[in-house]
C-alpha positions, 0 to 999 in steps of 0.5 A: 465500496471502500478500499481497505486497503491503501497504497502509498507510493511515489512515481519511479519507485521499484519498491512501490511497483513490487509492493503495488503488484502483491496488493493488487494479487492479494486484493484481486485473490480476496475479492477486495479493493485497494487505493494507491495515493501519489505522496508527491501530490501532497506536501504533508504525505511527502513529509510523512512517508518519504523515507518509508514508501512504499507504505500500506495501510489496512483499514486505516492502520498502518500495516508495512512499509518497504516491502508487503508481505503477502502471507501478512497481508493476507492474514489481514485481510482474512 
C-alpha cells in the first residue's frame, strides 16, 4: 500500500509533533497510511522545507505547512 500522505518533519520540532498526531489520527480513522520523512537526512529537502516544517503532501501535492487542519485533511482524503 502506497501512503497517500507524506509528512516532512525534523526531530525536536513541536509543530511536527502536533502535525504527526493529526495526520496519524485522520489516517487511522480513514484507513489510510502515511509516511514521515526527516528533512535533516537530505540536503535538498532541508533547503526546500527548512522554514516550513512540518509540511504535508497528499497524493504527491503539497497540502499544508506549519499546521495541519484536520477537517481540510479529511476532505482531501475523502
